C-alpha angles and dihedrals in degrees: 000000000000114000120232115243091220088063091059095046097045105029117011096060104014139046108182132079127237093055122190114218130190112198130187120200115166100182140049094254090049089053090056093047091045091053092052090049093049090050091052093047091052089055088058096038114019090186094056116132125215134199118174158157102239142093148262096310093057092041090055090060092053142258135087122313107211098179134358118240090234087074089059098045100118112150122203137003096279092050091049092050091050091053099036094121091053093047091051090051090053090049092053091045091052093045092053093044092053092050091049094047095046097203126197089231140012112216116195119197117203111290093116103187093060101028098050088056089053092050090050090049092053093051095042090053091042091229112188102246139077126259115223120187116204116192108014122243109251094262088146088066100050140359092017090182087080086080088075090054092048091053089055100047106028119075094197131009116201114196132194101205122066093221090062090068090060092045094056091043087068086064093048090249120133113215129175127237108220100175132261115289091212088075089061094049096046095040091055095043118112114189119236105244092207097045094125093047092046092056097034095248119153130215096277118114116278125222109198117216116202106183097172136256101271123091092231092053094051092047095047101037114028096066090053092047089057095044092097099045094107089058089064107047094166095057130089112223111209121187119209101225124195126216096222088074121065115256088241089075089066099035096095090058102037091069095054116109112261093014127110130178116212119187127219097349103100098137093053088048092052090047088061101034123107092197140357143208108211134187110232112269141074090325091069091063093044090051091051091050088056087053092238114150109237147182113219116216137181138174132174138154115307091240092056091045093049094051092044090054088058096046107035113096101187129086097227136039102203120086089225094062093038091055094044093045093226142054104296095151127027117254121209108190131183109313090010089063101087134129098264093049092047092048091050091047093054093049089055103234098144109120115249094003096124091056091048092053091049089053091053092047088058091048096052097043090058092041094223098131103029099040117248103217110088092206100222106070128077111274126350128313107264116257096251135112119277111274096239107155120214113248118201128347101277122107108235093207091056091058094072091057097049130019117188110256092027103086091128098031115155129210 
């Protein structure tokens, strides 16, 4: 039975009320997960205090925001090397702030490059508090030797995928599966019935574009996502914008015919979308849980890509395919991400793809691979199908076989 993270934070390691927590989330998804965790901890300990690296979601729960995750959003090896001095300054700043704050617990949320250094710092200085890691870095994907280091510097690792328990067991390290927080978010989601009217969208099919939450991702990927829009004149292209980036990043695309940018409303967008093009990351799994057919894309610097090819040990990059253990959604990576491939992906001409997606649908409705328990709510998530309501009359799976305006599409 999955173990609740609140149990570890409030009972396993600690015995007194009025806890002081220091949390570090270096990405947008970590900010969301951190906020949910803080909310759950407050239910257990209303007097809990929080200080954190995070974003608006965590700030809305309460506490002191030391540094926003947007300052840490460096994507790829080349980008990290270019900003190494800045990253080291943030590390020193965080180390000093933790020592000054003297928390009862340090909770690290994903963001392995930065957070593992913080865990090592705490242990090297023998600071008198426990280190809890929530949402494991993807050590099972590359540089698996980091698992040894994690065992040495992390008091408790809490994972969100069942297969991660087996992975760490190979390194004689017992971790605890606490359930996947996406189940919480999607279970609690209620679609806005007037979403189209609210955003002045008509009845034509919607293709959702999720370019990511980092500036570099939007700049590298969104333009290419939209490169085929003129081939589909009867489709509405809707970009999922994020508020942590300035609106100016989206301005060149918002003025294009047939394109609309909608901020901070991704779940309602997915509830209406007939298909999606998604930058690799957490959003790929969210899109799959909404049963929206998708093409997963990614592009970075050639230096980062070349090094990643040498280090990465898994066959796929998207969480959907990693969880399913086979190609459920098409992945267009680096040079493979070009207009013709994207066009072919959206028209659904990959052999066997429909069957693969059906296989994944069965996996996620039973919760075997993803992990049904969301970890933050009282008790376990009931053993029922996800409450994804049907929006509109179109069959999403049909969309990949026929896009309006593409009756004679080649490719």
